[in-house]
Backbone as CSV, one residue per row, in Angstrom:
resi,resn,N_x,N_y,N_z,CA_x,CA_y,CA_z,C_x,C_y,C_z
1,TYR,-22.642,-27.653,1.765,-23.259,-26.550,1.054,-23.841,-26.972,-0.289
2,GLN,-23.882,-28.271,-0.583,-24.359,-28.705,-1.890,-25.810,-28.335,-2.123
3,ASN,-26.642,-28.388,-1.086,-28.069,-28.153,-1.259,-28.502,-26.742,-0.842
4,LYS,-27.564,-25.875,-0.507,-27.912,-24.520,-0.113,-28.106,-23.639,-1.350
5,THR,-29.117,-22.779,-1.288,-29.392,-21.834,-2.372,-29.486,-20.434,-1.780
6,MET,-29.736,-19.444,-2.627,-29.737,-18.052,-2.174,-30.756,-17.789,-1.070
7,LYS,-31.918,-18.443,-1.164,-32.966,-18.186,-0.172,-32.577,-18.642,1.229
8,ASP,-31.579,-19.520,1.350,-31.164,-20.010,2.653,-30.391,-18.968,3.464
9,PHE,-30.006,-17.864,2.821,-29.262,-16.812,3.501,-30.094,-15.535,3.657
10,VAL,-31.371,-15.615,3.296,-32.202,-14.405,3.230,-33.451,-14.567,4.091
11,ALA,-33.822,-13.496,4.767,-35.099,-13.419,5.482,-35.866,-12.218,4.948
12,MET,-37.187,-12.299,5.015,-38.030,-11.235,4.480,-38.616,-10.394,5.603
13,VAL,-38.450,-9.082,5.495,-39.071,-8.148,6.431,-40.523,-7.952,6.022
14,ILE,-41.434,-8.013,6.974,-42.865,-7.880,6.701,-43.448,-6.773,7.571
15,GLY,-44.227,-5.902,6.933,-44.925,-4.865,7.687,-44.302,-3.492,7.620
16,LEU,-43.413,-3.241,6.644,-42.784,-1.928,6.532,-43.818,-0.865,6.153
17,PRO,-43.640,0.354,6.634,-44.498,1.446,6.173,-44.073,1.900,4.778
18,SER,-44.893,2.688,4.128,-44.551,3.251,2.824,-43.597,4.416,3.040
19,VAL,-42.339,4.247,2.586,-41.303,5.243,2.818,-40.764,5.729,1.486
20,SER,-40.432,7.004,1.411,-39.916,7.603,0.185,-38.535,7.072,-0.158
21,GLY,-38.234,7.013,-1.449,-36.925,6.572,-1.908,-35.814,7.543,-1.585
22,SER,-36.163,8.748,-1.140,-35.140,9.721,-0.764,-34.516,9.419,0.595
23,LYS,-35.106,8.485,1.347,-34.581,8.130,2.666,-33.712,6.872,2.574
24,PRO,-32.669,6.772,3.411,-31.774,5.594,3.378,-32.411,4.394,4.096
25,VAL,-33.465,3.858,3.515,-34.238,2.811,4.178,-33.383,1.565,4.408
26,GLU,-32.637,1.141,3.390,-31.813,-0.068,3.536,-30.804,0.059,4.670
27,GLU,-30.130,1.221,4.733,-29.128,1.422,5.783,-29.789,1.447,7.161
28,ASP,-30.945,2.100,7.254,-31.649,2.159,8.546,-32.052,0.766,9.025
29,LEU,-32.606,-0.040,8.117,-33.041,-1.384,8.502,-31.852,-2.266,8.879
30,LYS,-30.772,-2.154,8.120,-29.571,-2.938,8.432,-29.067,-2.623,9.848
31,ALA,-28.969,-1.342,10.164,-28.490,-0.943,11.484,-29.446,-1.395,12.588
32,LYS,-30.736,-1.302,12.342,-31.721,-1.666,13.371,-31.699,-3.169,13.637
33,ILE,-31.637,-3.977,12.584,-31.634,-5.431,12.761,-30.343,-5.888,13.444
34,GLU,-29.215,-5.281,13.072,-27.950,-5.638,13.732,-27.974,-5.244,15.206
35,ALA,-28.619,-4.122,15.523,-28.692,-3.695,16.917,-29.553,-4.640,17.744
36,ILE,-30.627,-5.161,17.152,-31.529,-6.055,17.877,-30.899,-7.431,18.076
37,THR,-30.293,-7.956,17.004,-29.815,-9.344,17.034,-28.360,-9.486,17.461
38,GLN,-27.589,-8.390,17.343,-26.143,-8.469,17.572,-25.502,-9.477,16.625
39,LYS,-26.087,-9.571,15.427,-25.568,-10.458,14.383,-25.237,-9.620,13.149
40,PRO,-24.236,-10.042,12.362,-23.891,-9.264,11.169,-24.930,-9.421,10.057
41,VAL,-25.139,-8.345,9.323,-26.032,-8.344,8.164,-25.221,-7.940,6.941
42,VAL,-25.293,-8.729,5.889,-24.560,-8.408,4.661,-25.175,-7.185,3.986
43,GLY,-26.490,-7.153,3.919,-27.159,-6.028,3.277,-28.659,-6.198,3.302
44,VAL,-29.364,-5.117,2.968,-30.824,-5.102,2.920,-31.261,-4.562,1.571
45,SER,-32.261,-5.185,0.983,-32.824,-4.724,-0.284,-34.331,-4.567,-0.126
46,VAL,-34.806,-3.341,-0.240,-36.233,-3.055,-0.110,-36.937,-3.382,-1.420
47,ALA,-38.128,-3.946,-1.326,-38.958,-4.187,-2.517,-39.709,-2.896,-2.827
48,TRP,-39.140,-2.093,-3.724,-39.738,-0.809,-4.073,-40.912,-1.002,-5.026
49,ASP,-41.918,-0.182,-4.861,-43.105,-0.244,-5.716,-42.840,0.590,-6.964
50,PHE,-42.389,-0.079,-8.052,-42.058,0.647,-9.276,-42.957,0.250,-10.445
51,ALA,-44.144,-0.271,-10.139,-45.041,-0.741,-11.194,-45.383,0.367,-12.193
52,GLU,-45.552,1.607,-11.713,-45.913,2.702,-12.605,-44.739,3.170,-13.457
53,HIS,-43.528,2.785,-13.081,-42.335,3.221,-13.820,-41.525,2.014,-14.301
54,GLU,-42.202,0.911,-14.571,-41.501,-0.330,-14.917,-40.579,-0.146,-16.112
55,GLU,-41.061,0.502,-17.161,-40.269,0.635,-18.382,-38.994,1.441,-18.141
56,SER,-39.106,2.571,-17.429,-37.946,3.422,-17.174,-36.932,2.725,-16.271
57,VAL,-37.410,2.046,-15.225,-36.507,1.372,-14.301,-35.808,0.202,-14.991
58,THR,-36.564,-0.573,-15.771,-35.974,-1.707,-16.483,-34.919,-1.243,-17.480
59,LYS,-35.201,-0.138,-18.169,-34.234,0.408,-19.124,-32.960,0.839,-18.420
60,ALA,-33.099,1.500,-17.261,-31.922,1.940,-16.511,-31.095,0.747,-16.034
61,ILE,-31.772,-0.312,-15.577,-31.066,-1.519,-15.127,-30.299,-2.147,-16.292
62,ASP,-30.939,-2.233,-17.453,-30.283,-2.819,-18.632,-29.050,-2.014,-19.026
63,GLU,-29.133,-0.682,-18.913,-27.989,0.161,-19.263,-26.830,-0.073,-18.305
64,VAL,-27.133,-0.227,-17.010,-26.072,-0.486,-16.033,-25.431,-1.848,-16.292
65,VAL,-26.260,-2.856,-16.547,-25.745,-4.203,-16.806,-24.878,-4.218,-18.060
66,SER,-25.318,-3.533,-19.123,-24.543,-3.508,-20.362,-23.217,-2.780,-20.175
67,THR,-23.189,-1.784,-19.270,-21.939,-1.082,-18.983,-20.967,-1.983,-18.227
68,LEU,-21.485,-2.762,-17.268,-20.635,-3.659,-16.485,-20.210,-4.886,-17.278
69,ASP,-21.059,-5.306,-18.227,-20.772,-6.503,-19.026,-20.985,-6.163,-20.498
70,PRO,-20.066,-5.416,-21.108,-20.263,-4.966,-22.494,-20.272,-6.127,-23.478
71,ASP,-20.884,-5.859,-24.621,-20.921,-6.875,-25.679,-19.512,-7.122,-26.206
72,PRO,-19.233,-8.353,-26.623,-17.909,-8.631,-27.207,-17.717,-7.865,-28.504
73,ASP,-16.457,-7.683,-28.865,-16.156,-6.959,-30.106,-16.812,-7.659,-31.300
74,LYS,-17.421,-6.835,-32.142,-18.091,-7.398,-33.307,-17.073,-7.779,-34.382
75,LEU,-17.369,-8.877,-35.039,-16.526,-9.307,-36.148,-16.788,-8.435,-37.361
76,PRO,-15.776,-8.205,-38.183,-16.002,-7.389,-39.384,-16.991,-8.067,-40.328
77,VAL,-17.780,-7.248,-41.024,-18.754,-7.773,-41.974,-18.015,-8.295,-43.201
78,PRO,-18.266,-9.548,-43.588,-17.556,-10.087,-44.751,-17.938,-9.352,-46.024
79,ALA,-16.987,-9.298,-46.949,-17.234,-8.614,-48.220,-18.241,-9.409,-49.057
80,THR,-19.102,-8.681,-49.763,-20.094,-9.311,-50.633,-20.045,-8.651,-52.012
81,ASN,-20.550,-9.361,-53.011,-20.563,-8.799,-54.363,-21.640,-7.716,-54.461
82,PRO,-21.575,-6.829,-55.434,-22.514,-5.700,-55.534,-23.977,-6.114,-55.561
83,VAL,-24.283,-7.227,-56.226,-25.684,-7.660,-56.314,-26.198,-8.077,-54.931
84,ARG,-25.397,-8.852,-54.229,-25.777,-9.297,-52.887,-25.910,-8.096,-51.939
85,THR,-24.993,-7.143,-52.066,-25.056,-5.940,-51.233,-26.355,-5.177,-51.470
86,LYS,-26.771,-5.086,-52.741,-28.018,-4.390,-53.060,-29.207,-5.082,-52.411
87,PHE,-29.249,-6.419,-52.477,-30.331,-7.175,-51.840,-30.333,-6.980,-50.318
88,LEU,-29.135,-6.997,-49.700,-29.040,-6.821,-48.255,-29.536,-5.439,-47.830
89,ASN,-29.148,-4.407,-48.572,-29.596,-3.058,-48.239,-31.110,-2.927,-48.377
90,THR,-31.670,-3.552,-49.408,-33.128,-3.513,-49.594,-33.830,-4.235,-48.447
91,GLU,-33.275,-5.387,-48.035,-33.849,-6.146,-46.925,-33.806,-5.349,-45.626
92,ARG,-32.675,-4.656,-45.366,-32.582,-3.838,-44.161,-33.600,-2.708,-44.172
93,ALA,-33.783,-2.098,-45.338,-34.725,-0.987,-45.431,-36.154,-1.451,-45.200
94,LEU,-36.523,-2.622,-45.727,-37.891,-3.127,-45.582,-38.179,-3.592,-44.161
95,LEU,-37.186,-4.240,-43.525,-37.392,-4.808,-42.195,-36.951,-3.872,-41.070
96,GLY,-36.360,-2.738,-41.406,-35.903,-1.817,-40.368,-34.720,-2.333,-39.583
97,LEU,-33.858,-3.128,-40.211,-32.701,-3.693,-39.522,-31.565,-2.672,-39.449
98,PRO,-30.730,-2.738,-38.396,-29.615,-1.786,-38.291,-28.535,-2.094,-39.307
99,ASP,-27.801,-1.069,-39.666,-26.691,-1.215,-40.599,-25.460,-1.651,-39.819
100,PRO,-24.906,-2.819,-40.082,-23.743,-3.290,-39.314,-22.514,-2.416,-39.496
101,ASN,-22.453,-1.606,-40.562,-21.304,-0.741,-40.805,-21.411,0.601,-40.091
102,SER,-22.600,0.864,-39.489,-22.782,2.144,-38.804,-22.226,2.061,-37.399
103,ASP,-22.000,3.225,-36.800,-21.478,3.293,-35.421,-22.635,3.150,-34.460
104,SER,-22.756,1.949,-33.811,-23.884,1.683,-32.925,-23.760,2.402,-31.599
105,SER,-22.584,3.012,-31.346,-22.405,3.700,-30.075,-23.111,5.043,-30.038
106,VAL,-23.543,5.537,-31.210,-24.240,6.813,-31.263,-25.694,6.577,-30.935
107,ASN,-26.160,7.081,-29.840,-27.524,6.859,-29.398,-28.441,7.922,-29.956
108,SER,-29.707,7.578,-30.053,-30.693,8.535,-30.487,-30.922,9.563,-29.389
109,GLU,-31.551,10.679,-29.766,-31.806,11.742,-28.804,-32.705,11.229,-27.695
110,PRO,-32.409,11.527,-26.435,-33.258,11.065,-25.336,-34.600,11.750,-25.363
111,ASP,-35.578,11.077,-24.794,-36.923,11.615,-24.712,-36.966,12.675,-23.625
112,GLU,-37.161,13.950,-24.050,-37.118,15.045,-23.105,-38.306,15.026,-22.160
113,GLU,-39.395,14.336,-22.564,-40.581,14.326,-21.733,-40.488,13.319,-20.593
114,SER,-39.582,12.340,-20.707,-39.475,11.322,-19.668,-38.698,11.877,-18.469
115,ASP,-39.053,11.407,-17.271,-38.393,11.860,-16.064,-37.009,11.232,-15.960
116,PRO,-36.011,11.972,-15.475,-34.696,11.369,-15.225,-34.842,10.232,-14.232
117,ILE,-34.009,9.208,-14.381,-34.145,8.033,-13.526,-33.871,8.375,-12.069
118,ASP,-32.976,9.354,-11.812,-32.712,9.738,-10.420,-33.961,10.299,-9.760
119,SER,-34.698,11.116,-10.505,-35.933,11.688,-9.963,-36.970,10.606,-9.712
120,ILE,-37.043,9.639,-10.638,-38.002,8.538,-10.482,-37.669,7.726,-9.229
121,MET,-36.392,7.400,-9.045,-35.987,6.589,-7.903,-36.252,7.309,-6.578
122,MET,-36.021,8.611,-6.550,-36.244,9.370,-5.322,-37.719,9.429,-4.939
123,ASN,-38.602,9.313,-5.933,-40.035,9.431,-5.674,-40.739,8.084,-5.547
124,LEU,-39.982,6.974,-5.652,-40.586,5.670,-5.429,-40.979,5.529,-3.961
125,ARG,-41.944,4.634,-3.709,-42.350,4.321,-2.338,-42.048,2.847,-2.069
126,SER,-41.655,2.570,-0.843,-41.353,1.191,-0.476,-42.641,0.392,-0.315
127,SER,-42.560,-0.883,-0.660,-43.668,-1.808,-0.413,-43.556,-2.282,1.045
128,PRO,-44.490,-3.078,1.528,-44.403,-3.558,2.924,-43.298,-4.591,3.162
129,ARG,-42.539,-4.936,2.122,-41.550,-6.017,2.272,-40.134,-5.536,1.947
130,ALA,-39.163,-6.222,2.520,-37.749,-6.015,2.215,-37.027,-7.334,2.456
131,PHE,-35.817,-7.467,1.929,-35.058,-8.707,2.062,-33.721,-8.421,2.741
132,VAL,-33.415,-9.241,3.738,-32.186,-9.085,4.523,-31.287,-10.270,4.235
133,VAL,-30.047,-9.988,3.837,-29.078,-11.042,3.502,-28.104,-11.208,4.663
134,PHE,-27.926,-12.458,5.081,-27.044,-12.779,6.203,-25.855,-13.610,5.714
135,PRO,-24.755,-13.633,6.478,-23.569,-14.396,6.045,-23.806,-15.899,5.966
136,THR,-24.617,-16.449,6.878,-24.854,-17.892,6.913,-26.326,-18.165,7.190
137,GLN,-26.727,-19.388,6.924,-28.101,-19.798,7.211,-28.361,-19.805,8.715
138,GLU,-27.366,-20.202,9.485,-27.539,-20.258,10.937,-27.778,-18.855,11.517
139,ILE,-27.029,-17.870,11.029,-27.221,-16.495,11.502,-28.586,-15.976,11.077
140,MET,-29.009,-16.343,9.888,-30.339,-15.926,9.425,-31.426,-16.479,10.330
141,GLU,-31.353,-17.763,10.658,-32.383,-18.388,11.497,-32.384,-17.790,12.908
142,ASP,-31.187,-17.535,13.455,-31.106,-16.915,14.787,-31.680,-15.499,14.764
143,SER,-31.412,-14.758,13.703,-31.893,-13.381,13.601,-33.405,-13.332,13.491
144,VAL,-33.999,-14.257,12.741,-35.454,-14.314,12.640,-36.067,-14.541,14.018
145,ARG,-35.479,-15.455,14.772,-35.994,-15.759,16.106,-35.847,-14.559,17.041
146,LEU,-34.707,-13.885,16.986,-34.453,-12.765,17.892,-35.322,-11.550,17.556
147,VAL,-35.495,-11.264,16.269,-36.316,-10.115,15.874,-37.771,-10.335,16.242
148,ASN,-38.260,-11.560,16.072,-39.668,-11.843,16.328,-39.978,-12.115,17.795
149,ALA,-38.943,-12.179,18.627,-39.174,-12.409,20.058,-39.949,-11.243,20.663
150,SER,-40.812,-11.571,21.589,-41.661,-10.552,22.215,-40.842,-9.650,23.124
151,ARG,-40.985,-8.333,22.935,-40.335,-7.333,23.780,-41.404,-6.343,24.230
152,ASP,-41.532,-6.213,25.540,-42.557,-5.324,26.104,-43.946,-5.710,25.626
153,GLY,-44.156,-7.020,25.466,-45.472,-7.500,25.049,-45.755,-7.347,23.572
154,ARG,-44.759,-6.938,22.773,-44.959,-6.753,21.341,-43.898,-7.514,20.561
155,GLU,-44.307,-8.121,19.448,-43.369,-8.823,18.594,-42.794,-7.862,17.554
156,GLY,-41.599,-8.208,17.052,-41.003,-7.416,15.991,-40.389,-6.126,16.492
157,PHE,-40.172,-5.183,15.546,-39.540,-3.914,15.898,-40.296,-2.756,15.264
158,GLU,-39.877,-1.551,15.608,-40.539,-0.333,15.131,-39.669,0.370,14.098
159,TYR,-40.324,0.928,13.060,-39.604,1.741,12.072,-40.546,2.790,11.512
160,GLU,-40.100,4.032,11.548,-40.892,5.163,11.046,-42.278,5.215,11.685
161,GLY,-42.333,4.901,12.980,-43.588,4.992,13.706,-44.500,3.788,13.593
162,VAL,-44.094,2.764,12.848,-44.910,1.561,12.664,-44.330,0.436,13.516
163,GLU,-45.160,-0.149,14.352,-44.747,-1.236,15.244,-45.056,-2.602,14.613
164,GLY,-44.454,-3.637,15.181,-44.779,-5.004,14.786,-44.182,-5.469,13.478
165,ILE,-43.066,-4.866,13.052,-42.387,-5.306,11.826,-41.592,-6.568,12.155
166,THR,-41.774,-7.618,11.388,-41.184,-8.920,11.708,-40.310,-9.437,10.574
167,LEU,-39.594,-10.515,10.852,-38.787,-11.227,9.857,-39.387,-12.602,9.618
168,GLU,-39.284,-13.062,8.379,-39.847,-14.360,8.028,-38.921,-15.066,7.047
169,MET,-38.685,-16.355,7.281,-37.911,-17.140,6.313,-38.744,-17.356,5.052
170,ILE,-38.081,-17.402,3.917,-38.796,-17.475,2.642,-38.574,-18.826,1.970
171,GLU,-39.475,-19.146,1.051,-39.433,-20.426,0.345,-39.083,-20.267,-1.133
172,ALA,-39.430,-19.117,-1.729,-39.248,-18.943,-3.172,-37.842,-18.445,-3.495
173,GLU,-37.285,-18.946,-4.585,-36.002,-18.463,-5.075,-36.206,-17.129,-5.809
174,PRO,-35.195,-16.239,-5.790,-35.363,-14.916,-6.404,-35.774,-14.941,-7.865
175,ASP,-35.259,-15.906,-8.642,-35.560,-15.907,-10.073,-36.941,-16.459,-10.390
176,THR,-37.719,-16.831,-9.381,-39.078,-17.318,-9.619,-40.132,-16.256,-9.297
177,VAL,-39.689,-15.050,-8.910,-40.612,-13.996,-8.479,-40.773,-12.957,-9.581
178,GLN,-42.019,-12.541,-9.857,-42.289,-11.439,-10.771,-42.192,-10.152,-9.937
179,TRP,-40.990,-9.569,-9.921,-40.704,-8.512,-8.956,-41.551,-7.267,-9.140
180,VAL,-41.931,-6.952,-10.370,-42.714,-5.728,-10.588,-44.075,-5.809,-9.909
181,ASN,-44.571,-7.034,-9.679,-45.866,-7.208,-9.024,-45.732,-7.494,-7.534
182,PHE,-44.512,-7.609,-7.044,-44.304,-8.044,-5.665,-44.781,-6.986,-4.682
183,GLY,-45.659,-7.402,-3.772,-46.116,-6.507,-2.720,-46.945,-5.343,-3.190
184,HIS,-47.420,-5.390,-4.456,-48.144,-4.246,-5.005,-49.630,-4.294,-4.681
185,SER,-50.149,-5.456,-4.358,-51.581,-5.607,-4.115,-51.848,-5.823,-2.628
186,SER,-52.895,-5.175,-2.163,-53.332,-5.386,-0.787,-54.100,-6.703,-0.712
187,PRO,-54.312,-7.272,0.493,-55.106,-8.505,0.598,-56.493,-8.373,-0.024
188,ARG,-57.100,-7.199,0.130,-58.422,-6.989,-0.461,-58.361,-7.055,-1.982
189,GLU,-57.330,-6.443,-2.566,-57.183,-6.477,-4.020,-56.910,-7.897,-4.515
190,LYS,-56.141,-8.666,-3.747,-55.857,-10.040,-4.149,-57.123,-10.887,-4.161
191,VAL,-57.972,-10.715,-3.126,-59.232,-11.450,-3.083,-60.131,-11.053,-4.258
192,PHE,-60.165,-9.757,-4.549,-60.987,-9.278,-5.661,-60.508,-9.865,-6.990
193,LYS,-59.182,-9.879,-7.198,-58.638,-10.429,-8.443,-58.918,-11.926,-8.556
194,LEU,-58.818,-12.646,-7.421,-59.099,-14.076,-7.428,-60.562,-14.328,-7.775
195,ALA,-61.482,-13.557,-7.161,-62.904,-13.716,-7.447,-63.202,-13.358,-8.902
196,ALA,-62.557,-12.305,-9.405,-62.766,-11.911,-10.798,-62.288,-13.007,-11.747
197,GLY,-61.167,-13.647,-11.408,-60.662,-14.728,-12.255,-61.628,-15.906,-12.321
198,PHE,-62.164,-16.312,-11.148,-63.151,-17.397,-11.146,-64.415,-16.983,-11.892
199,GLY,-64.785,-15.698,-11.776,-65.964,-15.223,-12.485,-65.802,-15.296,-13.987
200,ILE,-64.632,-14.912,-14.473,-64.372,-14.970,-15.911,-64.390,-16.407,-16.406
201,ILE,-63.798,-17.319,-15.622,-63.817,-18.735,-16.006,-65.249,-19.255,-16.051
202,GLY,-66.060,-18.864,-15.054,-67.459,-19.303,-15.035,-68.241,-18.783,-16.224
203,LEU,-68.040,-17.518,-16.589,-68.729,-16.950,-17.754,-68.287,-17.637,-19.044
204,ALA,-66.992,-17.969,-19.129,-66.494,-18.663,-20.320,-67.125,-20.050,-20.442
205,CYS,-67.248,-20.766,-19.326,-67.874,-22.095,-19.337,-69.360,-21.985,-19.714
206,LEU,-70.047,-20.955,-19.186,-71.462,-20.751,-19.513,-71.640,-20.447,-20.993
207,PHE,-70.766,-19.586,-21.522,-70.822,-19.252,-22.950,-70.614,-20.488,-23.806
208,TRP,-69.626,-21.314,-23.407,-69.341,-22.534,-24.157,-70.528,-23.477,-24.120
209,ALA,-71.183,-23.621,-22.945,-72.329,-24.542,-22.814,-73.517,-24.073,-23.649
210,ILE,-73.739,-22.746,-23.723,-74.906,-22.241,-24.464,-74.679,-22.259,-25.953
211,VAL,-73.504,-21.822,-26.375,-73.245,-21.682,-27.827,-72.942,-23.008,-28.472
212,PHE,-72.192,-23.869,-27.765,-71.763,-25.117,-28.393,-72.490,-26.323,-27.812
């Protein structure tokens, strides 16, 4: 197991329909894949399209992480002479720094205009991709083969009326993916962005050649 990494236990579902976050998509996919392969599945994680709510979702994730892994107890602020204290208070006021003697557990009033995170999550839509975690690499490879095997002349499986959903082994490690952008662009949009990028580079080179 020295050379095994997280991606060796994961396969990617390709071709999912756009499904509301109010539906138990992960549980449905887990049950369907286990029924097809007769192999155990640890869990399924759908790549939800949260680009429009990135700030709210990221904030909610940070709050959960901070609750599970709280900051260590703060050390008491060392005593300082009156002159030094005056300088420190002036510096905090100018730079907007927090007062270490204040109770940091008191949060500011929440933004009443922002949507509750539960409502946001329920209204998210799934992207065409999801990730399935298996107990071992061998089970993952067998499951990919079994799911993609042709049945009744068709590859893959059906979900929410969409046929041809398949599994694919992945190459990228999770920490190398910009998740907010994952699966958000259609092939047409990707081609357009690529052409636009080359166009901008060409215009920059032309500008440089003419001006300089």
